[in-house]
Legacy VTK file of the C-alpha trace (Angstrom):
# vtk DataFile Version 3.0
C-alpha trace
ASCII
DATASET POLYDATA
POINTS 272 float
-13.396 28.316 34.890
-10.771 28.291 32.151
-12.145 29.258 28.732
-12.054 26.715 25.930
-9.151 27.059 23.485
-11.789 27.385 20.739
-12.501 30.893 22.035
-8.898 32.021 21.313
-7.161 33.368 18.219
-3.689 33.529 19.805
-2.168 30.313 21.110
0.407 32.154 23.240
-2.385 34.016 25.048
-4.219 30.733 25.637
-1.080 29.120 27.046
-0.449 32.130 29.299
-4.047 32.093 30.537
-3.807 28.352 31.185
-0.624 28.848 33.196
-2.148 31.688 35.255
-5.315 29.635 35.855
-3.295 26.618 37.049
-1.167 28.860 39.240
-4.287 30.308 40.883
-5.807 26.907 41.578
-2.685 24.925 42.539
1.071 25.075 43.128
2.217 25.383 39.519
5.469 26.688 38.041
6.961 27.269 34.591
9.352 24.405 35.292
6.448 22.054 36.021
4.524 23.332 32.972
7.538 22.660 30.748
8.250 19.260 32.297
4.610 18.266 31.780
5.113 18.741 28.034
8.332 16.741 27.970
10.578 19.682 27.032
14.171 19.694 28.339
14.694 23.444 28.839
13.108 24.366 32.194
11.755 27.723 30.941
10.791 26.693 27.408
7.023 27.201 27.855
7.663 30.644 29.334
9.768 31.578 26.308
6.993 30.390 23.990
4.358 32.416 25.840
6.588 35.511 25.676
7.054 35.076 21.914
10.784 34.380 22.227
10.387 30.862 20.844
7.889 28.921 18.741
6.443 25.430 18.593
7.602 22.791 16.130
5.252 20.085 14.861
6.399 17.811 17.685
6.328 20.737 20.102
2.660 21.370 19.325
1.748 17.847 20.444
3.869 18.123 23.588
2.339 21.498 24.431
-1.135 20.057 23.856
-0.316 17.327 26.387
0.814 19.932 28.908
-2.404 21.887 28.279
-4.584 18.774 28.783
-6.056 19.153 25.281
-7.814 16.201 23.648
-10.287 15.669 20.837
-11.590 18.731 19.009
-9.751 21.160 21.320
-6.467 19.542 20.362
-7.383 19.806 16.663
-8.174 23.500 17.104
-4.909 24.116 18.965
-2.919 22.620 16.061
-4.677 24.935 13.597
-4.267 27.890 15.979
-0.484 27.395 16.179
-0.292 27.135 12.374
-2.273 30.377 12.081
-0.105 32.299 14.540
3.221 31.031 13.185
2.411 31.187 9.448
4.818 33.371 7.483
2.771 33.615 4.270
-0.700 35.118 3.981
-1.990 32.109 2.047
-0.937 29.736 4.847
-2.436 32.066 7.436
-5.764 32.141 5.580
-5.867 28.349 5.285
-5.152 27.904 8.979
-7.758 30.498 9.929
-10.371 28.807 7.743
-9.587 25.522 9.497
-9.995 27.201 12.889
-13.384 28.661 11.953
-14.585 25.353 10.543
-13.694 23.541 13.766
-15.213 26.299 15.920
-18.477 26.353 13.948
-18.823 22.570 13.931
-18.145 22.236 17.661
-19.731 25.260 19.267
-19.396 25.476 23.015
-21.812 27.590 24.990
-21.133 28.533 28.608
-24.350 28.590 30.629
-24.920 31.416 33.083
-28.339 32.589 34.359
-30.465 30.242 32.256
-28.532 27.271 33.689
-30.687 27.419 36.817
-33.786 26.556 34.817
-32.005 24.184 32.441
-30.760 21.983 35.280
-33.999 22.025 37.281
-35.136 18.820 35.601
-33.602 16.111 33.461
-36.325 16.733 30.851
-34.502 19.824 29.544
-31.117 18.256 28.607
-32.883 15.101 27.361
-35.396 16.951 25.159
-32.603 19.192 23.869
-30.993 16.041 22.442
-34.182 14.151 21.558
-36.229 16.791 19.710
-33.695 17.282 16.853
-33.556 13.465 16.451
-37.321 13.309 15.843
-38.213 16.041 13.309
-41.992 16.394 13.016
-42.662 14.526 16.261
-45.481 15.944 18.367
-44.998 16.602 22.100
-46.988 13.437 22.803
-44.517 11.442 20.654
-41.551 12.910 22.533
-43.245 12.179 25.858
-43.757 8.566 24.787
-40.072 8.285 23.742
-39.145 9.391 27.292
-41.002 6.388 28.666
-44.030 8.418 29.695
-42.074 10.273 32.378
-43.661 13.555 31.238
-47.019 14.592 29.853
-47.394 16.105 26.383
-48.138 19.446 28.054
-44.894 19.288 30.062
-42.941 18.519 26.893
-44.635 21.406 25.082
-43.703 23.816 27.876
-40.132 22.455 27.966
-39.699 22.957 24.213
-40.986 26.512 24.546
-38.385 27.230 27.257
-35.554 25.579 25.286
-36.438 27.700 22.246
-36.859 30.908 24.241
-33.535 30.375 26.061
-31.762 29.549 22.747
-30.933 25.937 23.602
-32.929 24.914 20.523
-33.826 26.698 17.307
-37.281 26.059 15.853
-37.077 25.528 12.087
-40.726 24.578 11.460
-43.659 23.078 13.355
-42.218 20.345 15.610
-38.804 20.622 13.878
-35.824 21.750 15.944
-32.039 21.958 15.779
-29.462 22.637 18.483
-28.095 26.168 18.646
-24.803 24.941 20.149
-23.316 21.458 19.932
-21.858 21.413 23.445
-22.686 23.147 26.721
-20.557 24.128 29.699
-21.825 25.454 33.001
-20.229 28.403 34.792
-18.334 27.791 38.015
-20.667 30.033 40.014
-23.750 27.973 39.211
-22.008 24.603 39.360
-22.302 23.265 42.941
-26.049 23.285 43.631
-27.298 22.584 40.108
-24.967 19.756 39.196
-25.289 18.153 42.628
-29.056 17.785 42.153
-28.653 16.517 38.586
-26.102 13.915 39.698
-28.517 12.622 42.327
-31.316 12.322 39.777
-29.141 10.608 37.182
-27.719 8.191 39.779
-31.246 6.860 40.356
-31.704 6.374 36.604
-28.403 4.496 36.445
-29.601 2.171 39.200
-32.888 1.466 37.389
-31.148 0.889 34.026
-29.304 -2.177 35.380
-32.565 -4.119 35.209
-34.380 -2.037 32.594
-31.950 -2.424 29.658
-30.151 -5.399 28.114
-26.359 -5.642 28.527
-25.726 -4.664 24.889
-27.631 -1.389 25.474
-25.764 -0.288 28.594
-22.233 -0.485 29.956
-21.392 -0.779 33.647
-17.869 -1.356 34.931
-16.198 -0.643 38.234
-13.068 -1.160 40.309
-12.423 -0.920 44.060
-8.922 0.360 44.831
-6.735 1.791 47.564
-5.200 5.164 46.591
-3.894 8.398 48.139
-4.499 12.087 47.358
-1.831 12.190 44.628
-3.329 9.141 42.886
-6.799 10.660 43.169
-5.699 13.896 41.487
-4.076 11.982 38.632
-7.122 9.759 38.122
-9.462 12.769 38.066
-7.253 14.346 35.410
-7.459 11.185 33.270
-11.243 11.053 33.711
-11.534 14.685 32.605
-9.466 14.004 29.473
-11.613 10.946 28.747
-14.818 12.974 29.166
-13.572 15.630 26.733
-12.678 12.964 24.173
-16.133 11.400 24.494
-17.817 14.797 24.044
-15.783 15.371 20.862
-16.981 12.003 19.506
-20.602 12.784 20.370
-20.500 16.235 18.735
-18.422 15.275 15.674
-21.518 14.587 13.571
-25.131 15.667 13.591
-27.931 13.318 14.472
-28.407 10.168 16.468
-31.175 7.733 17.306
-31.118 7.633 21.101
-30.230 9.867 24.050
-27.627 8.387 26.418
-26.308 9.567 29.768
-22.699 8.975 30.832
-22.003 9.112 34.576
-18.359 9.191 35.647
-18.195 8.416 39.356
-15.222 8.177 41.705
-15.990 8.310 45.434
-14.628 7.045 48.779
-16.009 3.897 50.439
-14.113 4.327 53.721
-12.690 6.967 56.032
-9.027 7.935 55.619
-6.623 5.486 57.261
LINES 1 273
272 0 1 2 3 4 5 6 7 8 9 10 11 12 13 14 15 16 17 18 19 20 21 22 23 24 25 26 27 28 29 30 31 32 33 34 35 36 37 38 39 40 41 42 43 44 45 46 47 48 49 50 51 52 53 54 55 56 57 58 59 60 61 62 63 64 65 66 67 68 69 70 71 72 73 74 75 76 77 78 79 80 81 82 83 84 85 86 87 88 89 90 91 92 93 94 95 96 97 98 99 100 101 102 103 104 105 106 107 108 109 110 111 112 113 114 115 116 117 118 119 120 121 122 123 124 125 126 127 128 129 130 131 132 133 134 135 136 137 138 139 140 141 142 143 144 145 146 147 148 149 150 151 152 153 154 155 156 157 158 159 160 161 162 163 164 165 166 167 168 169 170 171 172 173 174 175 176 177 178 179 180 181 182 183 184 185 186 187 188 189 190 191 192 193 194 195 196 197 198 199 200 201 202 203 204 205 206 207 208 209 210 211 212 213 214 215 216 217 218 219 220 221 222 223 224 225 226 227 228 229 230 231 232 233 234 235 236 237 238 239 240 241 242 243 244 245 246 247 248 249 250 251 252 253 254 255 256 257 258 259 260 261 262 263 264 265 266 267 268 269 270 271
């Protein structure tokens, strides 16, 4: 899995890593990378990565497009380019402060071993969001807010795990905050864990059609005929949309309800 740009302090290194990652996972060339950003010179992105050229203000936005950056990652990339290309120390310090502010406000944690337990049940990701929203709430109160799906004892055990595994930080009795604003799962653990979670959440989506009023839920869909190239492009757009939504959800602290967003695209027929 490609690291988030927020983990970098050199935009050229990030761009080089992105290129190498794309090249490993698909047929990707410097010409295609450059064309994706709308640059005219076929080797421009290669020259930038090698330090033989820089990025203008417009070039930053074009490069961000080529790197599939949206939301907070795009904001960080802008500050990262300013930091790396700054000529004066004062400008460098300002850009670095901006980078750290963005990184601290939108922490991303990549899950490894503890992901197996975290994704065993939907109670863990839900309580990770719900507990900080209800400071002072007892486990019985949290269980009730989950529609009685869990007992108070199950909630108590779940909170203990979330604290022990550093998904939550306990500030006082029944008062929690999130250690990291956003979570990512490692590629190695992805297939089995996420497959089970998708199945579970699909059932909840089905039930919510009748359970919640239309102004509390949003369901849309389209049936379409496409080919492999269309599919790849649509998946890319969905991924960009998901990142933008995550940046909105993590832009501020707090909330008053836990929501689940399912993004589903699947075949209804065999290939013709």
